[in-house]
C-alpha positions in Angstrom: 21.6 5.0 2.0 22.5 6.0 -1.6 22.2 9.8 -2.1 19.6 9.5 -4.9 17.6 7.0 -2.8 17.7 9.3 0.2 16.6 12.2 -2.0 13.6 10.1 -3.2 12.8 9.0 0.4 12.8 12.6 1.5 10.4 13.6 -1.3 8.1 10.7 -0.4 8.0 11.7 3.2 7.4 15.4 2.4 4.6 14.6 0.0 2.7 12.3 2.3 3.1 14.5 5.4 1.7 17.5 3.5 -1.1 15.4 1.9 -2.2 13.8 5.1 -2.1 17.2 6.8 -4.3 18.8 4.1 -6.8 16.0 3.4 -9.1 14.0 5.6 -9.7 10.3 5.3 -12.7 9.4 2.9 -12.8 13.1 1.9 -14.2 13.5 -1.6 -11.8 15.0 -4.1 -8.6 13.3 -2.7 -7.1 9.9 -3.3 -8.1 9.1 0.4 -11.7 9.2 -0.6 -12.0 5.5 -1.4 -10.0 2.4 -0.4 -8.1 0.2 -2.8 -10.4 -0.8 -5.8 -10.1 -4.5 -5.0 -10.7 -4.2 -1.2 -14.3 -5.4 -1.5 -13.1 -8.6 -3.1 -10.5 -9.0 -0.3 -13.2 -8.5 2.3 -15.5 -11.1 0.6 -12.6 -13.6 0.6 -12.0 -13.1 4.3 -15.6 -13.0 5.6 -16.5 -15.9 7.8 -12.9 -16.3 9.2 -13.1 -15.7 12.9 -10.5 -13.3 14.3 -8.6 -12.9 11.0 -5.1 -11.4 11.4 -4.3 -8.8 8.8 -1.2 -6.7 8.1 -1.4 -3.4 6.2 2.1 -2.4 5.1 2.3 1.3 4.3 -1.1 1.9 5.9 -1.0 5.6 5.9 -3.9 7.2 7.8 -6.1 4.1 7.4 -7.6 4.2 3.9 -7.6 0.4 3.6 -7.2 -0.8 7.2 -10.3 1.1 8.4 -12.4 0.3 5.4 -11.6 -3.4 5.9 -12.3 -3.3 9.6 -15.7 -1.8 8.9 -16.6 -4.6 6.5 -15.2 -7.4 8.7 -16.3 -6.1 12.1 -18.6 -9.2 12.6 -15.6 -11.5 12.4 -13.6 -9.6 15.0 -10.5 -8.8 12.8 -7.1 -7.8 14.1 -5.7 -5.3 11.7 -2.2 -4.0 12.3 -0.9 -1.1 10.2 2.7 -0.1 9.8 4.0 3.1 8.2 7.2 5.0 8.0 5.5 8.2 9.3 4.7 8.6 12.9 2.2 11.3 12.0 0.4 8.8 9.7 0.1 6.2 12.6 -1.3 8.9 14.9 -3.9 9.7 12.3 -4.7 6.0 11.8 -5.4 5.6 15.5 -7.5 8.8 15.5 -9.5 7.7 12.4 -10.1 4.3 13.9 -11.8 6.0 16.8 -13.7 8.4 14.5 -15.1 5.5 12.5 -15.8 3.3 15.5 -13.3 0.5 14.7 -10.6 1.3 17.3 -11.0 -2.2 18.9 -9.9 -3.8 15.6 -7.0 -1.5 14.7 -3.4 -1.2 15.9 -0.4 0.6 14.4 3.2 1.4 14.6 5.8 3.5 12.9 8.5 1.4 11.3 10.5 1.0 8.1 9.1 -1.8 5.9 12.7 -2.4 4.7 13.6 -3.7 8.1 10.5 -5.8 8.8 10.7 -9.0 10.8 7.5 -11.0 10.4 6.4 -14.2 12.1 5.9 -17.0 9.6 2.4 -18.3 8.9 0.7 -15.7 11.1 -1.4 -13.6 8.8 -4.7 -14.3 7.0 -4.0 -11.4 4.7 -1.2 -9.0 4.0 -1.9 -5.7 2.1 0.7 -3.5 0.5 -0.9 -0.9 -1.8 1.5 1.2 -3.9 4.1 1.0 -1.3 6.8 -1.5 -2.2 8.3 0.7 -4.9 9.4 2.9 -2.0 11.9 0.2 -0.8 15.5 1.3 -0.6 16.5 -1.0 -3.5 15.0 -3.7 -5.8 16.8 -6.4 -3.9 15.3 -5.2 -0.6 11.8 -5.0 -2.2 12.1 -8.6 -3.4 13.3 -9.7 0.1 10.3 -7.9 1.7 7.9 -9.7 -0.7 9.4 -13.1 0.3 9.0 -12.2 4.0 5.3 -11.3 3.2 4.9 -14.7 1.5 6.4 -16.6 4.4 4.3 -14.7 6.9 1.0 -15.7 5.2 -1.0 -18.6 6.5 -1.9 -21.5 4.2 -5.2 -20.3 2.6 -4.3 -16.7 3.2 -4.0 -13.9 0.8 -1.5 -11.3 -0.4 -2.9 -8.1 -2.0 -0.2 -6.0 -3.6 -0.2 -3.1 -6.0 2.8 -1.4 -7.6 3.0 2.0 -9.3 5.3 1.7 -12.3 6.5 3.7 -15.3 5.6 7.0 -13.7 5.7 10.4 -15.5 4.8 13.7 -14.0 4.2 17.0 -16.0 3.2 20.5 -15.1 -0.5 21.2 -16.0 0.5 24.9 -16.4 3.5 24.4 -18.7 3.2 20.9 -20.0 6.9 20.4 -19.1 8.1 17.2 -17.4 8.8 17.4 -13.7 11.2 15.4 -11.6 9.4 12.7 -9.7 11.6 10.6 -7.5 10.8 7.1 -6.3 13.3 5.0 -4.3 12.9 1.9 -6.6 11.6 2.9 -10.1 9.8 -0.1 -11.6 8.9 -1.3 -15.1 5.6 -3.1 -15.3 6.9 -5.9 -17.5 9.7 -6.7 -15.1 7.7 -6.7 -11.9 4.9 -8.7 -13.5 7.4 -11.5 -14.5 8.9 -11.3 -11.0 5.6 -11.9 -9.3 4.7 -14.8 -11.6 7.9 -16.4 -10.7 7.8 -15.7 -6.9 4.1 -16.8 -6.6 4.3 -19.8 -9.0 3.1 -22.2 -6.3 0.2 -19.9 -5.2 -3.1 -19.4 -6.9 -2.9 -16.0 -8.6 -6.4 -14.5 -8.5 -5.6 -11.1 -10.1 -2.8 -9.9 -12.2 -4.0 -6.8 -14.1 -2.5 -3.7 -15.5 -4.4 -0.4 -14.8 -3.5 2.8 -16.5 -3.5 5.8 -14.1 -3.9 9.4 -15.5 -5.0 12.1 -13.1 -4.4 15.8 -12.4 -3.6 16.4 -8.8 -1.8 18.9 -6.5 1.8 18.2 -5.6 3.7 20.6 -3.5 1.3 23.4 -4.3 1.3 22.8 -8.0 -1.2 21.2 -10.3 0.5 18.3 -12.1 -0.6 15.5 -14.4 0.4 12.1 -13.0 0.6 9.1 -15.3 1.6 5.6 -14.3 0.9 2.0 -15.0 -0.4 0.2 -11.9 0.1 -3.5 -11.5 -2.8 -5.0 -9.5 -2.1 -8.4 -7.8 -3.9 -10.8 -5.6 -2.9 -14.4 -4.7 -3.9 -17.1 -2.3 -1.3 -19.4 -0.6 -1.8 -23.2 -0.8 
């Protein structure tokens, strides 16, 4: 792995391990408080499908997987989460029990860059602000193509990307280093998705400006980014 990419991966792991250790799922005041802002729409699209099979790439401690299981429990979903961090998967399983959806949730620790997915298996694949942590742009695109092939006809892909990120110190106003394995520009990834999914029905392709003060490594920082919100159905 390239030295700069390894440095970014180390920071990604450190940040998430600390954050998951300090914050509880659905705890007010953290970004774990609510699931993805389009998850209700995803749930509505999936309701009525019996035994839907769902993959959550970069599931963390269950912010989306558990919320989706709670909404779809009447359809007996099978939701499988993968995450790079073993500690996140342990918390996912614990949280599934805590929120009474353990029968619908499974998880494993693995690197999304090395995914091998069965074609046409999934009713829905989620990847929320995760793919920019791929080891390279080419690997990220390859993963998206795997996701597309693994989706059933009539199934959905729900993807978001954090792009054009800047981080500054709240105290000093000075810019801070913020490493990401694959830095993205919103114009570029938007064009890429339009090309990759040209034969699908693109339901959502929106830009959302993100501007929030939060704690990172014990310091209050201002985090700005442009998030690309994407939802498409396979024909």
